[in-house]
C-alpha positions in Angstrom: -23.2 -27.7 -52.8 -23.4 -31.3 -52.9 -22.8 -33.0 -49.9 -22.8 -36.7 -48.9 -24.1 -38.0 -45.3 -23.0 -40.3 -42.7 -25.6 -41.6 -40.1 -28.2 -39.2 -41.7 -31.2 -40.5 -40.0 -29.8 -39.9 -36.8 -30.3 -37.0 -34.3 -27.6 -34.9 -35.4 -28.1 -36.0 -39.0 -31.7 -35.2 -39.3 -31.0 -31.5 -38.0 -27.8 -31.3 -41.1 -30.4 -32.0 -42.7 -33.4 -29.5 -42.0 -30.2 -26.7 -42.1 -28.6 -28.4 -45.3 -33.2 -27.5 -46.7 -32.0 -23.7 -45.5 -29.6 -23.4 -47.8 -31.0 -24.7 -50.8 -28.1 -28.2 -50.9 -28.1 -31.1 -52.7 -27.3 -33.8 -50.5 -26.7 -37.1 -50.7 -27.4 -39.6 -47.2 -27.0 -43.4 -46.3 -30.1 -45.2 -44.8 -30.2 -49.1 -44.0 -33.7 -48.5 -44.8 -35.9 -47.7 -47.4 -36.8 -43.3 -47.0 -40.0 -41.6 -47.7 -39.6 -39.2 -50.4 -37.8 -36.3 -49.5 -36.9 -32.2 -50.9 -33.1 -32.5 -51.6 -32.3 -35.5 -50.7 -31.1 -38.5 -52.5 -31.2 -42.0 -49.8 -28.4 -44.6 -50.3 -29.6 -47.7 -49.4 -27.6 -49.4 -47.3 -24.6 -49.4 -44.6 -21.2 -48.4 -43.7 -20.2 -51.8 -45.1 -21.8 -51.5 -48.1 -17.9 -50.7 -50.6 -21.1 -50.1 -52.8 -23.2 -48.3 -51.2 -20.0 -46.1 -50.0 -19.1 -45.3 -54.1 -22.5 -43.9 -54.9 -22.7 -42.0 -52.1 -19.9 -40.0 -52.5 -19.4 -39.8 -56.0 -20.3 -35.9 -57.7 -19.6 -34.5 -54.3 -18.2 -31.5 -53.0 -17.7 -32.6 -49.0 -18.2 -36.1 -46.9 -20.2 -35.9 -43.9 -19.0 -38.4 -41.8 -21.6 -38.1 -38.4 -22.5 -42.0 -38.0 -20.8 -43.6 -35.1 -21.9 -46.5 -32.5 -23.2 -45.0 -28.8 -24.1 -48.4 -26.9 -21.9 -51.9 -27.8 -22.0 -55.1 -26.2 -18.0 -55.3 -25.6 -15.1 -53.5 -27.2 -15.2 -54.9 -30.7 -18.3 -53.5 -31.8 -17.2 -49.9 -31.0 -14.4 -50.8 -33.2 -16.7 -52.2 -35.7 -18.6 -49.6 -35.5 -16.6 -46.2 -35.4 -12.8 -47.2 -36.7 -13.8 -49.9 -39.4 -16.4 -47.7 -40.6 -14.8 -44.6 -40.7 -12.5 -46.8 -42.9 -14.7 -47.8 -45.2 -15.9 -44.4 -45.9 -13.0 -42.5 -46.0 -11.4 -45.6 -48.9 -14.9 -44.8 -51.0 -13.7 -41.1 -50.3 -10.4 -41.5 -52.1 -11.3 -43.7 -54.2 -14.2 -41.5 -56.1 -15.8 -38.8 -53.3 -13.8 -35.4 -53.2 -11.2 -34.7 -50.6 -12.7 -32.7 -48.4 -13.7 -35.1 -45.8 -15.5 -33.7 -42.4 -15.0 -35.7 -39.4 -18.0 -36.0 -36.6 -15.9 -36.9 -33.1 -16.6 -37.3 -29.3 -15.0 -35.3 -26.5 -14.5 -39.2 -25.0 -11.4 -38.8 -27.6 -9.6 -37.2 -25.4 -9.6 -39.6 -22.7 -9.4 -43.3 -24.9 -8.4 -45.3 -22.5 -11.4 -43.6 -19.9 -14.2 -46.1 -22.6 -14.3 -48.2 -24.7 -16.2 -46.1 -26.3 -13.4 -42.9 -26.2 -10.8 -45.1 -27.0 -12.7 -46.6 -30.4 -13.6 -43.0 -31.2 -9.0 -41.8 -30.6 -8.6 -44.8 -33.5 -11.4 -43.5 -35.7 -9.9 -39.9 -35.2 -6.3 -41.6 -36.3 -7.1 -43.2 -39.5 -8.9 -40.0 -40.4 -5.6 -37.8 -40.0 -3.5 -40.2 -41.8 -6.0 -40.4 -45.0 -4.7 -38.0 -47.4 -8.0 -36.9 -47.4 -8.3 -32.5 -46.9 -10.0 -33.9 -43.2 -11.3 -31.1 -39.9 -12.6 -32.8 -37.1 -15.8 -31.7 -34.6 -15.1 -33.4 -30.6 -18.9 -32.2 -29.8 -19.5 -32.0 -25.9 -22.8 -33.4 -25.1 -25.3 -32.7 -27.5 -28.8 -31.8 -26.8 -32.2 -31.3 -28.4 -35.6 -31.9 -30.4 -35.4 -35.7 -31.5 -32.8 -36.5 -29.0 -33.1 -40.1 -27.6 -30.5 -39.7 -24.7 -30.6 -36.0 -21.9 -34.4 -36.6 -22.8 -33.9 -39.5 -19.6 -33.0 -36.3 -17.7 -36.1 -34.7 -18.5 -38.7 -37.2 -17.8 -36.5 -37.8 -14.2 -37.0 -33.6 -13.8 -40.8 -34.5 -13.8 -40.7 -36.1 -10.5 -38.8 -33.4 -9.4 -35.7 -35.7 -8.3 -33.2 -35.8 -11.0 -30.0 -38.5 -9.9 -26.4 -36.3 -11.4 -22.7 -38.1 -12.3 -19.8 -37.6 -9.5 -19.1 -33.4 -9.3 -17.8 -32.8 -12.7 -18.0 -29.5 -15.7 -19.1 -30.8 -19.0 -19.9 -28.4 -22.0 -22.8 -28.9 -24.0 -24.2 -27.5 -27.6 -27.9 -27.4 -29.7 -28.3 -29.7 -32.4 -29.2 -27.1 -34.5 -25.6 -24.6 -34.1 -23.5 -27.6 -34.4 -25.7 -28.3 -37.9 -24.3 -25.6 -38.9 -20.6 -25.6 -37.9 -20.9 -28.9 -39.6 -21.8 -27.3 -42.6 -20.2 -24.3 -42.4 -17.2 -26.7 -42.2 -17.5 -28.5 -45.9 -18.3 -25.2 -47.0 -15.0 -24.0 -44.9 -10.9 -22.4 -47.1 -7.5 -23.3 -45.0 -8.5 -21.5 -41.9 -10.5 -25.7 -40.9 -8.5 -27.9 -42.5 -6.2 -29.9 -40.8 -7.3 -28.8 -37.4 -9.5 -30.3 -34.6 -12.0 -28.3 -33.0 -13.9 -28.9 -30.1 -17.2 -26.2 -29.9 -20.0 -25.7 -27.4 -22.6 -23.3 -26.8 -20.1 -20.6 -25.3 -20.6 -20.4 -21.5 -16.6 -20.8 -20.4 -15.6 -23.4 -18.4 -18.8 -25.1 -18.9 -21.6 -26.1 -16.8 -21.7 -28.3 -13.6 -24.0 -30.6 -13.4 -25.7 -29.3 -10.4 -26.4 -25.9 -13.4 -28.0 -28.0 -16.1 -30.2 -30.0 -13.2 -31.2 -26.5 -12.2 -31.6 -26.1 -15.7 -33.7 -28.9 -17.0 -35.6 -28.1 -14.1 -36.7 -24.8 -15.0 -37.6 -25.9 -18.3 -39.7 -28.4 -17.1 -41.1 -26.0 -15.0 -40.0 -28.3 -12.2 -36.8 -26.9 -8.9 -34.7 -30.6 -8.7 -33.3 -32.2 -6.1 -30.5 -32.9 -8.2 -27.9 -35.3 -5.7 -24.3 -36.6 -7.4 -23.9 -39.8 -7.2 -21.1 -41.5 -6.3 -18.9 -43.5 -9.0 -19.7 -46.8 -7.2 -23.2 -46.4 -7.2 -23.4 -44.7 -11.2 -21.8 -48.1 -12.2 -24.1 -50.3 -10.1 -27.3 -48.9 -11.5 -25.7 -48.8 -14.9 -25.5 -52.6 -14.0 -29.0 -52.4 -13.0 -29.8 -50.8 -16.1 -27.9 -53.6 -18.0 -30.2 -56.3 -16.2 -33.6 -54.6 -16.7 -33.3 -53.5 -20.5 -30.3 -55.5 -21.5 -28.8 -54.0 -25.2 -31.7 -50.8 -24.7 -29.4 -49.7 -21.4 -29.0 -46.4 -22.0 -26.7 -45.8 -18.7 -24.0 -49.4 -19.4 -20.7 -49.4 -17.3 -19.0 -48.5 -20.2 -20.8 -44.9 -20.0 -20.5 -44.6 -16.2 -16.9 -44.7 -16.3 -16.9 -42.0 -19.0 -20.2 -40.3 -17.5 -17.7 -40.0 -13.9 -14.7 -38.2 -15.0 -14.6 -34.7 -13.9 -13.7 -32.2 -16.7 -15.6 -33.0 -19.9 -15.6 -28.9 -20.9 -14.5 -27.9 -24.2 -10.7 -26.8 -24.4 -10.2 -22.8 -25.6 -6.9 -24.0 -27.8 -9.5 -26.2 -30.0 -12.4 -23.6 -30.1 -13.5 -22.2 -33.8 -12.3 -19.4 -35.0 -15.5 -16.7 -34.5 -15.3 -15.6 -38.3 -15.7 -19.0 -39.3 -18.8 -20.1 -36.4 -19.8 -18.7 -33.5 -23.1 -20.2 -31.2 -26.4 -18.5 -31.1 -28.9 -20.9 -29.1 -28.5 -20.6 -24.9 -28.6 -23.0 -22.8 -31.4 -21.9 -21.5 -33.3 -21.2 -24.2 -32.1 -24.4 -26.0 -33.6 -26.5 -23.2 -36.8 -24.7 -22.6 -37.2 -24.9 -26.7 -36.5 -28.8 -26.2 -38.1 -29.8 -23.2 -41.7 -27.8 -25.5 -40.4 -30.0 -29.2 -40.5 -33.6 -26.2 -43.4 -31.9 -25.3 -45.5 -31.9 -28.7 -44.4 -34.6 -29.6 -46.2 -36.9 -27.1 -42.9 -37.7 -25.3 -43.6 -36.4 -21.8 
């Protein structure tokens, strides 16, 4: 199997490279900077605006896995450039010289495009994929966690102090990055059952988890009993403005993300579940969080 990947240097992309190596798949991966040699991987220097690099990336491959995207941006135009225009560019390359098989990593945020600029851009990107004429599958992951993650890492770090502020009361689904990586590879090699479909995978927990469930589970993984107050939406928005003032473009809690987090339902929908014969999650939340906390310790993050 020969696979083309965008976003291979990111959190999810690195897990996909690990999983592809376990299967002895050959990968061609896009990277903005020079990367160290890696067995089974041909690095292609460039970005989503580089048409020559994209043509080189997809040529001769069996499937394209489009993971790259923008999670934080200064404004709506930044999200559109990274998530919509970038997706169009990869699709154009796949149509011109690549395979017809196209796996697009979206987000549950695409279900609520009016809620955030990020979600709106992810929905637009999905629409671009659906009219591309390619042999496509769209994956909307819920909250992703695991080794190398810098997003939920903030919660692990906060748990050390036994106080873990959470969004307004609601529920969300979660998935370990290694389970997601396995799914993406299964879809890249799948038959007609997965084609032309939108999947919302999760860790197998019916109705997802409450935010307090997650806080307690992270506390347990960190060996702490935590207090997890639910912040009102107004307080969350205020914290986002403060984080933007404090960390500028490196802020994790942006106003756009605060609106996203205040939504009460980010649970994967059963009607969009992946067929069990194709893929099933293997890593439970408790096990995955414990392994993630240990990885942070071993890596010196905690």
